[in-house]
C-alpha positions in Angstrom: 0.0 0.0 0.0 1.3 3.4 -0.9 1.9 5.6 2.1 0.1 8.8 2.9 3.3 10.8 2.4 4.0 9.2 -1.0 0.4 9.9 -2.1 0.7 13.5 -1.0 3.9 14.0 -3.1 2.4 12.2 -6.1 -0.8 14.4 -5.9 1.5 17.4 -6.0 3.4 16.1 -9.0 0.7 14.5 -11.2 -0.3 17.7 -13.0 3.0 19.6 -12.8 5.3 19.7 -15.8 8.2 21.7 -14.3 10.8 18.9 -14.1 9.7 17.1 -17.3 12.4 18.7 -19.4 15.2 17.6 -17.1 14.3 14.0 -16.5 17.2 12.0 -18.0 15.2 8.8 -18.7 12.3 10.8 -20.2 14.9 12.6 -22.5 16.7 9.4 -23.4 13.6 7.4 -24.3 11.3 10.2 -25.5 8.5 8.5 -23.6 6.1 10.6 -21.5 5.3 7.8 -19.2 9.0 7.7 -18.1 8.8 11.3 -16.6 8.2 12.2 -12.9 4.9 13.8 -13.7 3.6 10.5 -15.3 4.9 8.5 -12.4 3.1 10.8 -10.0 -0.1 10.4 -12.0 0.2 6.6 -11.9 0.7 6.6 -8.1 -2.3 9.0 -7.7 -4.5 6.7 -9.9 -3.4 3.6 -7.9 -4.5 5.3 -4.7 -7.9 5.9 -6.4 -8.4 2.3 -7.2 -6.7 1.7 -10.5 -4.9 -1.7 -10.7 -1.2 -2.0 -11.1 0.0 -3.7 -14.3 3.4 -4.4 -15.9 3.3 -1.3 -18.1 2.7 0.9 -15.0 5.4 -0.9 -13.1 7.8 -0.4 -15.9 7.4 3.3 -15.5 8.5 3.0 -11.9 11.5 0.8 -12.6 12.9 2.9 -15.5 13.6 5.8 -13.2 17.4 6.3 -12.5 16.6 7.9 -9.1 19.1 10.6 -10.0 17.3 13.3 -8.0 17.2 15.8 -10.8 13.4 16.3 -10.3 13.8 16.8 -6.6 16.6 19.3 -7.1 14.5 21.3 -9.7 11.3 21.3 -7.6 10.5 24.8 -6.2 8.0 23.3 -3.8 10.4 20.7 -2.3 8.6 17.6 -3.5 10.7 14.4 -3.9 9.4 12.1 -6.6 11.9 9.3 -5.6 9.8 8.8 -2.5 6.7 7.6 -4.4 8.7 5.9 -7.1 10.4 3.6 -4.6 7.0 2.8 -3.1 5.7 2.2 -6.6 8.4 -0.4 -7.0 7.4 -2.1 -3.8 3.8 -2.1 -4.8 4.6 -3.7 -8.1 6.5 -6.5 -6.3 3.7 -7.0 -3.8 1.2 -7.3 -6.6 3.5 -9.6 -8.7 3.6 -7.1 -11.6 7.4 -7.0 -12.0 8.5 -6.1 -15.5 10.1 -9.0 -17.3 13.6 -7.4 -17.5 13.6 -6.6 -13.8 12.4 -9.9 -12.4 15.8 -11.8 -12.6 17.6 -8.9 -11.0 15.1 -8.8 -8.0 15.4 -12.6 -7.6 19.2 -12.4 -7.6 19.2 -9.5 -5.1 16.7 -11.2 -2.7 18.8 -14.3 -2.8 21.7 -12.3 -1.4 23.6 -12.1 -4.7 25.1 -8.8 -6.0 22.8 -6.7 -8.2 25.7 -5.6 -10.3 27.1 -8.7 -11.9 30.9 -9.2 -11.8 33.1 -9.2 -14.9 36.2 -11.2 -14.3 39.4 -9.5 -15.2 43.0 -9.1 -14.0 42.2 -6.0 -12.0 39.4 -7.8 -10.2 41.7 -10.7 -9.4 44.2 -8.2 -8.1 41.6 -6.5 -5.9 40.4 -9.8 -4.4 44.0 -10.7 -3.6 44.5 -7.3 -2.0 41.4 -7.7 0.1 42.5 -11.2 1.3 45.7 -9.7 2.8 44.0 -7.0 4.9 43.6 -7.2 8.7 40.2 -7.9 10.2 40.3 -4.8 12.5 41.7 -1.3 11.9 41.0 2.3 12.8 39.5 2.9 9.4 37.1 0.7 7.4 36.7 1.1 3.6 33.4 0.5 1.9 34.0 -0.2 -1.8 30.5 -1.2 -3.0 29.2 -3.6 -5.6 29.9 -1.5 -8.7 33.6 -0.8 -7.9 34.3 -4.4 -6.9 32.5 -6.0 -9.8 32.9 -3.7 -12.7 35.6 -1.0 -12.1 38.0 -2.7 -9.7 40.8 -0.4 -10.8 39.0 2.5 -9.1 38.9 0.5 -5.9 42.6 -0.4 -6.2 43.5 3.2 -6.9 41.7 4.3 -3.7 43.4 1.6 -1.6 46.8 2.6 -3.1 46.2 6.2 -2.1 45.3 5.1 1.4 48.4 2.9 1.6 50.7 5.8 0.5 49.0 8.1 3.0 49.8 5.7 5.8 46.1 5.0 6.7 45.5 1.8 8.6 42.4 0.3 7.2 40.4 -2.8 6.6 37.6 -3.4 4.0 34.0 -4.3 4.8 32.8 -6.8 2.3 29.1 -6.9 3.2 26.6 -4.7 1.3 25.1 -1.7 2.9 21.6 -2.4 1.4 21.7 0.9 -0.5 21.2 -0.6 -4.0 18.6 -3.1 -2.8 16.7 -0.1 -1.2 16.6 1.6 -4.6 15.5 -1.6 -6.3 12.7 -2.8 -4.0 12.0 0.1 -1.6 11.9 0.2 2.2 11.2 -3.5 2.9 12.4 -5.9 5.6 15.1 -7.5 3.4 16.8 -4.0 3.0 16.8 -3.4 6.8 18.2 -6.9 7.4 21.0 -6.3 5.0 21.7 -2.9 6.6 21.7 -4.5 10.1 24.2 -7.2 8.9 26.5 -4.5 7.5 26.3 -2.6 10.8 27.2 -5.7 12.7 30.2 -6.3 10.4 31.3 -2.7 10.8 31.2 -3.1 14.6 33.5 -6.1 14.3 36.2 -4.1 12.6 36.6 -1.8 15.5 36.8 1.1 13.0 35.9 4.6 14.2 35.7 6.0 10.6 34.2 4.6 7.4 35.7 5.7 4.0 33.0 5.1 1.4 33.8 4.9 -2.2 30.3 4.8 -3.7 28.1 7.8 -2.9 25.1 5.5 -3.0 26.5 3.6 0.0 27.4 6.9 1.7 23.8 8.2 1.3 22.5 5.0 3.0 24.9 5.2 5.9 24.5 9.0 6.5 20.8 9.5 5.7 18.9 6.2 5.6 20.4 4.3 8.5 19.2 6.8 11.1 15.7 6.7 9.7 15.8 2.9 9.8 17.2 3.0 13.3 20.3 1.1 12.3 23.2 2.1 14.5 26.7 2.4 13.1 29.1 3.9 15.6 31.8 4.7 13.0 31.5 8.0 11.2 31.0 7.7 7.5 32.6 10.0 4.9 32.8 9.7 1.1 36.2 8.8 -0.3 36.2 12.0 -2.3 35.6 14.2 0.8 38.1 12.1 2.9 40.9 12.5 0.3 40.1 16.2 -0.1 40.6 16.6 3.6 43.9 14.7 3.5 45.2 16.9 0.7 43.9 20.2 2.1 45.4 19.5 5.5 48.7 18.5 3.8 48.7 15.0 5.3 48.9 13.9 1.7 51.3 15.7 -0.6 50.6 15.8 -4.3 52.1 17.3 -7.4 50.7 18.4 -10.7 48.8 15.6 -12.5 50.2 14.5 -15.8 47.1 14.8 -18.1 46.7 15.6 -21.7 44.0 17.4 -23.6 41.0 19.3 -22.3 39.2 17.7 -19.3 35.7 18.0 -17.8 34.2 16.6 -14.6 31.1 14.5 -14.3 29.3 15.3 -11.0 28.0 12.0 -9.5 24.2 12.2 -9.0 24.1 11.2 -5.3 27.2 13.0 -4.3 26.0 16.3 -5.8 22.3 16.3 -5.0 21.7 13.9 -2.0 24.9 14.6 -0.2 25.3 18.2 -1.4 29.1 17.9 -2.1 30.2 19.4 -5.3 33.4 21.0 -4.0 35.5 18.1 -2.8 36.3 16.8 -6.3 37.0 20.3 -7.6 39.3 21.0 -4.6 41.2 17.9 -5.4 41.6 18.8 -9.1 42.7 22.3 -8.1 45.4 20.7 -5.8 46.5 18.5 -8.7 46.9 21.6 -10.9 44.4 20.1 -13.4 42.7 22.5 -15.7 39.2 21.5 -16.8 36.1 23.1 -18.3 32.7 22.9 -16.7 29.9 21.4 -18.6 26.8 23.7 -19.0 24.9 21.5 -16.6 27.2 21.0 -13.6 27.2 20.6 -9.8 23.7 20.1 -8.5 22.3 20.7 -12.0 24.5 18.0 -13.6 22.7 15.7 -16.0 22.8 12.0 -14.9 25.0 9.6 -16.9 22.8 6.8 -15.7 22.8 4.4 -12.7 24.4 1.0 -12.2 21.1 -0.3 -10.9 19.1 0.8 -14.0 21.9 -0.6 -16.2 21.5 -4.0 -14.6 18.2 -4.5 -16.4 17.8 -1.6 -18.9 21.3 -1.1 -20.4 19.6 0.4 -23.5 18.3 3.4 -21.5 21.5 4.0 -19.5 23.5 3.7 -22.7 21.5 6.5 -24.3 21.7 8.6 -21.0 25.5 8.2 -21.0 25.8 9.1 -24.7 23.8 12.3 -24.1 26.1 13.2 -21.3 29.2 12.6 -23.4 27.7 15.0 -26.0 27.4 17.6 -23.2 31.1 17.0 -22.5 32.1 17.3 -26.1 30.4 20.6 -26.5 32.9 22.0 -24.0 35.7 20.9 -26.3 36.8 18.2 -23.8 38.9 15.3 -24.8 38.3 13.4 -21.6 35.8 13.1 -18.7 36.9 12.7 -15.1 34.8 10.3 -13.1 34.5 10.6 -9.3 32.2 7.6 -8.7 32.2 3.9 -9.7 28.9 4.1 -11.5 30.0 7.0 -13.7 33.3 5.4 -14.5 31.6 2.1 -15.5 28.9 3.7 -17.7 31.2 6.2 -19.4 33.6 3.5 -20.3 31.0 1.1 -21.5 28.8 3.6 -23.5 30.9 6.6 -24.3 33.3 7.3 -27.1 35.5 9.6 -25.1 38.5 9.1 -22.9 37.6 8.6 -19.2 39.9 9.3 -16.3 39.4 8.0 -12.8 39.8 10.7 -10.2 41.4 8.3 -7.7 43.9 7.2 -10.3 44.9 10.8 -10.9 45.5 11.2 -7.2 47.4 8.0 -6.9 49.7 8.9 -9.8 50.3 12.4 -8.4 51.4 11.5 -4.8 54.9 12.8 -4.0 
């Protein structure tokens, strides 16, 4: 059943067109039913007795949950609230779209949503993780996307921490963040979060360094709402390294880069966590010159999400290509990625050079 709060937001969105022009899945597909307004109308109609079907459910699951609509809303409404509940309702009513069903089954069986691609870098990452201590003052949270699809970003982060003299371990359990976006606020999500919290407690860590902003959002914003207690303080890896460099605990020199660069702001980092400065501070410290895309910081256009890519790679592929076109209009030769999802999607769908922010840092340490 859709909550009163979700219905309230949906009723406010159902006849409003103000964010229609900035919805990345609506733009990528050209389909009106894949816009926030249409999804709000669907939820409102469900509350008034209309039955859920697979077409209506598909509208809910094609959202990237990028937060562009919430950021653009002058009245403060947050469509992702009713979209997640719409997904839960589709599952309860057994109206899961065909493409999504195997991903949900995999996730509820405790498997990763983002399937692993075996490569040398992933083998090296697994070997690195096997050598780490069980307890340490810091615990690193790498996340599914980094471990399974862009292990080089994870390795680069760990290399930077090694060079900075940070004593750390890595928590292998999932935070529940991606499962929450997939199925909504259900018991399985909170159980996964509780298991993560228990694992974090075992490490004895006082601080968590979180590579994927999706996991950071869960730890910082969702866990308190779910009454999941994690004693360690969570910070994004970007913010943590920015602090190390700014405080001169980590010394860097000018990055060796070629061509014109631009930065892709991660959706969750920019809008949910309101951090658009840390990555730019790091680039400034590295002496890197870059050009801002027209849509940047909190207004940045989404390049897609790893979750959406797990069952609708066609939509995320088009979203990424649109974002690459934005980059090319600046004259950029390469895009800097500051989050695992962006690095994965830009590599897989873009025809432009992609640089890993953490790799730039690692190569520039004195």
